[in-house]
C-alpha positions as CSV (number, residue, x, y, z in Angstrom):
1,X,-46.0,61.9,-107.2
2,X,-43.5,59.1,-108.0
3,X,-41.9,58.5,-111.4
4,X,-40.2,55.2,-111.8
5,X,-38.6,53.7,-114.9
6,X,-37.1,50.4,-116.0
7,X,-35.0,49.6,-119.1
8,X,-35.7,47.2,-121.9
9,X,-32.9,44.7,-122.9
10,X,-30.9,43.1,-125.7
11,X,-30.2,39.4,-125.0
12,X,-27.2,38.0,-126.9
13,X,-26.9,34.4,-125.8
14,X,-28.8,31.9,-123.7
15,X,-32.4,33.0,-124.4
16,X,-34.6,29.9,-124.0
17,X,-32.6,28.5,-121.1
18,X,-34.2,31.1,-118.8
19,X,-37.5,29.1,-118.6
20,X,-37.9,27.2,-115.3
21,X,-39.1,24.3,-117.4
22,X,-35.5,24.0,-118.6
23,X,-33.2,25.6,-116.0
24,X,-34.5,23.8,-112.9
25,X,-33.3,20.6,-114.4
26,X,-30.4,21.6,-116.6
27,X,-29.3,25.0,-115.4
28,X,-29.6,28.2,-117.5
29,X,-28.0,31.5,-118.1
30,X,-28.1,34.5,-120.4
31,X,-25.7,37.2,-121.5
32,X,-27.7,40.4,-121.9
33,X,-27.6,44.1,-121.5
34,X,-30.1,46.8,-120.5
35,X,-30.4,49.6,-123.1
36,X,-31.3,53.2,-122.8
37,X,-35.0,52.8,-123.8
38,X,-37.5,52.7,-120.9
39,X,-40.9,52.1,-119.6
40,X,-42.1,54.9,-117.2
41,X,-44.7,54.6,-114.6
42,X,-46.0,57.5,-112.5
43,X,-48.0,57.1,-109.3
44,X,-49.8,59.9,-107.6
45,X,-52.2,60.1,-104.7
46,X,-55.6,61.7,-104.8
47,X,-58.5,62.0,-102.3
48,X,-61.0,59.5,-103.7
49,X,-63.7,60.6,-101.3
50,X,-64.3,63.6,-103.6
51,X,-64.5,61.5,-106.7
52,X,-66.8,58.8,-108.0
53,X,-63.9,56.4,-108.5
54,X,-61.0,55.3,-106.2
55,X,-58.4,54.1,-108.7
56,X,-57.5,55.6,-112.1
57,X,-55.1,54.2,-114.6
58,X,-53.9,55.5,-117.9
59,X,-52.1,53.6,-120.7
60,X,-53.4,53.6,-124.3
61,X,-56.9,53.7,-122.6
62,X,-58.1,55.4,-119.4
63,X,-59.9,53.4,-116.6
64,X,-61.5,55.0,-113.6
65,X,-63.0,52.4,-111.3
66,X,-64.4,52.2,-107.8
67,X,-62.7,48.8,-107.1
68,X,-59.3,47.4,-108.2
69,X,-61.1,44.2,-109.2
70,X,-63.0,46.2,-111.8
71,X,-59.8,47.1,-113.8
72,X,-59.7,45.5,-117.2
73,X,-55.9,45.9,-117.5
74,X,-54.7,42.7,-115.9
75,X,-51.1,43.8,-115.1
76,X,-52.2,47.0,-113.3
77,X,-54.9,45.0,-111.5
78,X,-52.7,42.2,-110.3
79,X,-49.8,44.5,-109.3
80,X,-52.1,46.7,-107.3
81,X,-53.6,43.6,-105.5
82,X,-50.1,42.2,-105.0
83,X,-49.0,45.5,-103.3
84,X,-52.2,45.7,-101.3
85,X,-53.2,49.1,-102.7
86,X,-57.0,49.5,-103.3
87,X,-57.7,53.2,-103.5
88,X,-56.5,56.8,-103.7
89,X,-54.0,56.1,-106.5
90,X,-53.6,57.3,-110.1
91,X,-51.2,55.5,-112.4
92,X,-49.9,56.4,-115.8
93,X,-47.6,54.4,-118.1
94,X,-45.6,55.6,-121.1
95,X,-42.8,53.9,-123.0
96,X,-40.1,54.8,-125.5
97,X,-41.0,51.8,-127.6
98,X,-44.1,49.8,-128.4
99,X,-44.8,46.3,-126.9
100,X,-44.1,43.1,-128.8
101,X,-40.8,44.1,-130.3
102,X,-38.5,41.5,-128.7
103,X,-36.9,43.8,-126.2
104,X,-38.7,42.4,-123.1
105,X,-41.0,45.5,-122.9
106,X,-43.9,43.6,-121.2
107,X,-41.7,42.5,-118.3
108,X,-40.1,46.0,-118.2
109,X,-43.5,47.5,-117.7
110,X,-44.3,45.1,-114.8
111,X,-40.9,46.0,-113.2
112,X,-41.4,49.8,-113.5
113,X,-45.0,49.5,-112.2
114,X,-43.9,47.4,-109.1
115,X,-41.1,49.9,-108.5
116,X,-43.5,52.8,-108.6
117,X,-46.1,51.1,-106.3
118,X,-43.4,50.2,-103.7
119,X,-42.1,53.8,-103.8
120,X,-45.7,55.1,-103.5
121,X,-46.0,53.1,-100.2
122,X,-42.6,54.3,-99.0
123,X,-41.0,50.8,-99.3
124,X,-37.5,50.0,-100.6
125,X,-37.1,46.7,-102.5
126,X,-33.7,45.5,-103.6
127,X,-33.2,45.2,-107.4
128,X,-33.0,41.4,-107.2
129,X,-36.1,41.1,-105.1
130,X,-37.9,43.4,-107.5
131,X,-37.0,40.9,-110.3
132,X,-38.3,38.0,-108.2
133,X,-41.5,39.8,-107.6
134,X,-42.0,40.6,-111.3
135,X,-41.4,36.9,-112.2
136,X,-43.9,35.8,-109.5
137,X,-46.5,38.3,-110.8
138,X,-46.1,37.3,-114.5
139,X,-45.7,33.5,-114.1
140,X,-48.1,32.8,-111.2
141,X,-50.6,35.6,-111.1
142,X,-50.9,36.4,-114.8
143,X,-50.0,32.8,-115.9
144,X,-47.9,34.2,-118.8
145,X,-45.5,31.9,-120.7
146,X,-42.4,34.0,-119.8
147,X,-38.9,33.2,-118.9
148,X,-36.9,35.0,-116.2
149,X,-34.4,37.1,-118.0
150,X,-36.5,40.1,-119.0
151,X,-37.6,41.0,-115.5
152,X,-34.1,40.4,-114.1
153,X,-32.3,42.7,-116.6
154,X,-35.0,45.4,-116.2
155,X,-34.6,45.3,-112.4
156,X,-30.8,45.0,-112.3
157,X,-29.8,47.0,-115.3
158,X,-26.2,46.9,-116.7
159,X,-24.5,44.3,-118.8
160,X,-24.6,40.9,-117.1
161,X,-24.2,37.2,-117.3
162,X,-27.2,36.0,-115.2
163,X,-27.4,32.4,-114.0
164,X,-30.8,30.9,-113.2
165,X,-31.1,28.2,-110.5
166,X,-34.7,28.6,-109.3
167,X,-37.3,31.3,-109.8
168,X,-36.1,32.9,-106.6
169,X,-32.3,32.1,-106.9
170,X,-30.3,33.9,-109.5
171,X,-26.8,35.1,-109.7
172,X,-25.7,38.3,-111.4
173,X,-22.2,38.5,-112.8
174,X,-21.4,41.9,-114.2
175,X,-19.5,42.2,-117.4
176,X,-16.3,44.1,-116.4
177,X,-14.3,45.3,-119.4
178,X,-12.7,48.6,-120.1
179,X,-14.8,51.5,-121.1
180,X,-13.0,51.5,-124.5
181,X,-13.8,47.9,-125.2
182,X,-17.4,48.5,-124.2
183,X,-17.6,51.5,-126.5
184,X,-16.2,49.4,-129.4
185,X,-18.7,46.7,-128.7
186,X,-21.6,49.1,-128.8
187,X,-20.3,50.5,-132.1
188,X,-20.8,47.1,-133.6
189,X,-24.5,46.8,-132.8
190,X,-27.3,47.8,-135.2
191,X,-31.0,47.2,-134.5
192,X,-33.3,47.0,-137.5
193,X,-37.0,46.9,-137.1
194,X,-38.8,44.0,-138.9
195,X,-42.1,45.8,-138.7
196,X,-43.7,42.6,-137.5
197,X,-45.1,42.6,-133.9
198,X,-46.1,39.4,-132.1
199,X,-46.9,38.4,-128.5
200,X,-43.9,36.4,-127.3
201,X,-46.0,34.0,-125.2
202,X,-47.7,32.6,-128.2
203,X,-44.3,31.8,-129.9
204,X,-42.9,30.5,-126.6
205,X,-45.8,28.1,-125.9
206,X,-44.8,26.1,-128.9
207,X,-41.2,26.0,-127.9
208,X,-42.0,24.9,-124.3
209,X,-43.8,21.9,-125.7
210,X,-40.5,20.8,-127.2
211,X,-38.2,21.5,-124.2
212,X,-37.1,17.8,-124.0
213,X,-36.6,17.4,-127.7
214,X,-34.6,20.7,-127.8
215,X,-32.4,19.8,-124.8
216,X,-29.2,19.3,-126.8
217,X,-29.7,22.7,-128.6
218,X,-30.5,24.5,-125.3
219,X,-27.4,23.0,-123.6
220,X,-25.3,24.3,-126.5
221,X,-27.0,27.7,-126.2
222,X,-26.1,27.7,-122.5
223,X,-22.4,27.0,-123.4
224,X,-22.4,30.0,-125.8
225,X,-23.2,32.3,-122.8
226,X,-19.8,31.4,-121.3
227,X,-18.1,31.7,-124.8
228,X,-19.5,35.1,-125.3
229,X,-18.4,36.2,-121.8
230,X,-14.9,34.9,-122.6
231,X,-14.7,36.8,-125.9
232,X,-15.7,40.1,-124.1
233,X,-13.2,39.6,-121.3
234,X,-10.4,38.5,-123.6
235,X,-7.9,40.6,-125.5
236,X,-8.7,39.4,-129.0
237,X,-10.9,40.9,-131.7
238,X,-14.6,41.2,-131.0
239,X,-15.3,39.7,-134.5
240,X,-15.6,36.3,-132.8
241,X,-18.6,37.6,-130.9
242,X,-20.4,38.2,-134.2
243,X,-19.5,34.7,-135.5
244,X,-20.9,33.2,-132.3
245,X,-24.1,35.2,-132.8
246,X,-24.4,33.6,-136.2
247,X,-24.2,30.2,-134.7
248,X,-26.7,31.1,-131.9
249,X,-29.2,32.3,-134.5
250,X,-29.0,29.0,-136.4
251,X,-29.5,27.2,-133.1
252,X,-32.5,29.3,-132.1
253,X,-34.2,28.9,-135.5
254,X,-34.0,25.2,-135.0
255,X,-36.1,25.3,-131.8
256,X,-39.4,25.8,-133.6
257,X,-40.7,26.8,-137.0
258,X,-42.4,29.8,-135.4
259,X,-39.1,31.5,-134.6
260,X,-38.4,32.7,-138.1
261,X,-40.2,33.0,-141.5
262,X,-39.1,33.7,-145.1
263,X,-39.3,37.5,-144.6
264,X,-37.0,37.4,-141.5
265,X,-34.6,35.0,-143.2
266,X,-34.4,37.3,-146.2
267,X,-33.7,40.2,-143.8
268,X,-30.9,38.3,-142.2
269,X,-29.3,37.4,-145.6
270,X,-29.5,41.0,-146.6
271,X,-27.6,42.0,-143.5
272,X,-25.0,39.2,-144.0
273,X,-24.5,40.3,-147.6
274,X,-23.9,43.9,-146.3
275,X,-21.1,42.8,-144.0
276,X,-22.8,41.6,-140.8
277,X,-20.7,38.9,-139.0
278,X,-23.8,37.6,-137.3
279,X,-27.1,38.6,-135.8
280,X,-30.3,37.4,-134.3
281,X,-33.9,38.2,-133.9
282,X,-34.4,39.6,-130.4
283,X,-37.0,38.0,-128.1
284,X,-38.9,34.8,-128.6
285,X,-39.0,35.1,-132.4
286,X,-41.5,35.8,-135.0
287,X,-40.9,39.5,-135.3
288,X,-39.7,42.6,-133.5
289,X,-36.1,43.9,-133.8
290,X,-33.3,42.2,-135.6
291,X,-29.9,42.7,-134.1
292,X,-26.8,42.8,-136.4
293,X,-23.2,42.7,-135.3
294,X,-20.8,44.4,-137.7
295,X,-17.2,45.6,-137.9
296,X,-17.1,49.4,-137.4
297,X,-15.9,49.9,-141.0
298,X,-19.0,48.0,-142.4
299,X,-21.5,50.0,-140.3
300,X,-22.4,52.5,-142.9
301,X,-22.8,49.8,-145.6
302,X,-25.2,47.9,-143.4
303,X,-27.2,50.9,-142.6
304,X,-27.5,51.7,-146.3
305,X,-28.7,48.2,-147.0
306,X,-31.7,48.8,-144.8
307,X,-32.6,52.3,-146.1
308,X,-36.4,52.7,-145.6
309,X,-36.5,50.5,-142.5
310,X,-36.6,51.9,-139.0
311,X,-33.4,51.5,-137.1
312,X,-32.7,52.0,-133.4
313,X,-29.7,53.8,-132.0
314,X,-28.9,52.5,-128.5
315,X,-26.5,52.7,-125.6
316,X,-25.8,49.6,-123.7
317,X,-25.1,49.1,-120.0
318,X,-28.1,51.2,-119.0
319,X,-29.1,51.6,-115.3
320,X,-31.8,49.3,-113.9
321,X,-35.2,50.1,-112.4
322,X,-35.1,53.3,-110.3
323,X,-37.3,56.1,-109.0
324,X,-36.2,59.1,-111.0
325,X,-38.6,61.6,-109.4
326,X,-40.3,61.6,-106.0
327,X,-42.4,64.5,-104.7
328,X,-43.8,63.4,-101.4
329,X,-44.7,66.8,-100.1
330,X,-48.4,66.2,-100.7
331,X,-48.4,63.6,-97.9
332,X,-47.3,66.0,-95.2
């Protein structure tokens, strides 16, 4: 049996510039961190000649099929095909958080599944190659409207500035600051659940249609990635990071009407009134988690302002995709 996991992420700056439709012409980058919430995939071998099915998968539903082509779950199906596995395998997926929450969980699932399938075959794939594979599966086999940051952060882990050149040429720059500054940064983050779930690709499809119109805004959002990096690596107060997030959220809202709505706007105003320096809706927009950036002394006030709403405690700089358990004795 193999157990693989991959982390979800928080993206601070540059989201929207990670779409090939934009970055292949103008360059793109994100400043993002993996967090300690994961998608887990287990892969185990069974002798299908004794059963009336050759592949079994379990997620919210269970599918036992004779042929991979008969699987209804498209991600399981395409990843199995991609890895050339057609029988004698049982796969389970569980996650710490539900899908459609703005944390990149769909891509994280793809990454954890590919990691498990490669390990099942006894293959090692480097983290960056795992990211490229997940991007290929999602964009070209599933034809999803996705960018390239979610798969990359899930595969690499850590806190990074990732530059996008092509779909198979990306550069990872790790955030390298003292443990103390990282801990102070983490103390300033609060995630509040909007209670609204939405499929990112539907929100994104509208934005992609406006890539040319939004070019000046996207170029500004790319600049903010470097500004955020400089604030983290500087010696000044982290307050400036929150102020920059406020500007980034205003820029993101301007990309398309579907990014925000009156309920989300009211939530943001409530957070600002309670002391948040800035914040943003995570993911493509429309729902999911709202990230607030506060001074440590305002943390309790902000949490109180959202009494009754679900909040998520997180740790940043989480490890990337990895096999956390492997029992290969059964093969021998």
